[in-house]
C-alpha positions in Angstrom: 0.0 0.0 0.0 1.5 3.3 -1.1 0.1 5.1 2.0 2.2 2.9 4.3 5.3 3.5 2.2 4.7 7.3 2.2 4.2 7.4 6.0 7.3 5.3 6.6 9.3 7.7 4.4 7.9 10.7 6.3 8.7 9.0 9.6 12.4 8.6 8.7 12.8 12.4 8.4 10.3 13.6 11.0 12.0 15.9 13.6 9.0 16.3 16.0 8.8 13.5 18.6 5.0 14.1 18.8 4.5 13.7 15.0 6.9 10.8 14.9 4.9 9.0 17.6 1.6 9.7 15.8 3.2 8.3 12.6 4.3 5.1 14.3 0.8 4.6 15.8 -0.8 5.2 12.4 1.5 2.8 10.7 0.6 0.2 13.3 -3.1 0.8 12.7 -2.7 0.5 8.9 -0.8 -2.7 9.2 -3.5 -4.0 11.5 -6.0 -3.2 8.8 -3.9 -5.1 6.3 -4.0 -8.2 8.5 -7.8 -7.9 9.3 -8.9 -7.5 5.6 -8.1 -11.0 4.4 -9.5 -12.6 7.5 -12.8 -10.7 7.4 -15.7 -12.7 5.8 -17.3 -9.5 4.5 -17.0 -5.7 4.4 -19.3 -5.1 7.4 -17.3 -7.4 9.6 -14.1 -5.6 8.5 -15.5 -2.2 9.1 -16.7 -3.2 12.6 -13.3 -4.6 13.5 -11.3 -1.9 11.8 -13.3 0.8 13.6 -12.1 -0.5 17.0 -8.3 -0.6 16.7 -7.5 2.5 18.7 -8.2 5.4 16.3 -8.7 7.5 19.5 -7.8 6.9 23.1 -9.6 3.6 24.0 -11.8 4.4 20.9 -13.8 6.7 23.2 -14.2 9.3 20.4 -13.8 7.2 17.3 -17.5 7.7 16.5 -16.7 11.3 15.7 -14.5 10.1 12.9 -17.1 7.7 11.5 -17.6 9.1 8.0 -14.0 9.5 6.9 -13.0 6.4 8.8 -15.6 4.4 6.9 -14.3 5.6 3.6 -10.8 4.6 4.5 -11.9 1.2 5.7 -13.9 0.5 2.5 -10.9 1.6 0.4 -8.4 -0.5 2.3 -10.7 -3.5 2.3 -11.1 -3.3 -1.5 -7.3 -2.9 -1.9 -6.4 -5.8 0.3 -9.1 -8.0 -1.3 -7.5 -7.6 -4.8 -8.4 -4.2 -6.2 -4.8 -3.0 -6.3 -4.6 -0.3 -8.9 -3.7 3.4 -9.0 -7.3 4.5 -8.6 -7.7 2.5 -5.4 -4.4 3.8 -4.1 -5.6 7.3 -4.7 -8.9 6.5 -3.0 -7.0 5.3 0.1 -4.9 8.5 0.1 -7.9 10.8 -0.2 -9.7 8.9 2.6 -6.6 9.0 4.8 -6.2 12.8 4.3 -9.8 13.4 5.2 -9.6 11.2 8.3 -6.2 12.7 9.4 -7.5 16.3 8.9 -10.6 15.6 10.9 -8.8 13.8 13.6 -6.3 16.7 14.1 -9.1 19.3 14.1 -11.4 17.5 16.5 -9.0 15.6 18.8 -5.8 17.6 18.8 -7.3 21.0 18.3 -8.8 20.9 21.7 -5.2 20.8 23.1 -4.2 24.0 21.5 -4.2 27.1 23.6 -6.7 29.8 22.5 -5.4 32.4 20.0 -5.1 35.7 21.9 -8.0 38.0 21.1 -10.3 35.2 19.9 -11.2 33.3 23.1 -13.8 34.4 25.7 
């Protein structure tokens, strides 16, 4: 999967310990999805299992990522079940970008200090 190779390449040059840790965790999740896909009897089973692999702390807020996560899971499932072409790789990348963006906005944005002059 090209996404895994891209994230591995990014990890090798990442300077931030925080981003490097997030990359390692994401790589582990993607590899877990690769292992789950062939074993799942159908897409619904894969989506159920793939949704509970620690996308958020103890998956407590994973439901907030439902839509882009479902798109990623469907794309990975299709890829791992034989649809290994450039279009599917692009679909995985788009889904990953949407998931990653939302995850950072929702889950990490709450850790950012308020911008002076904008908070109550």
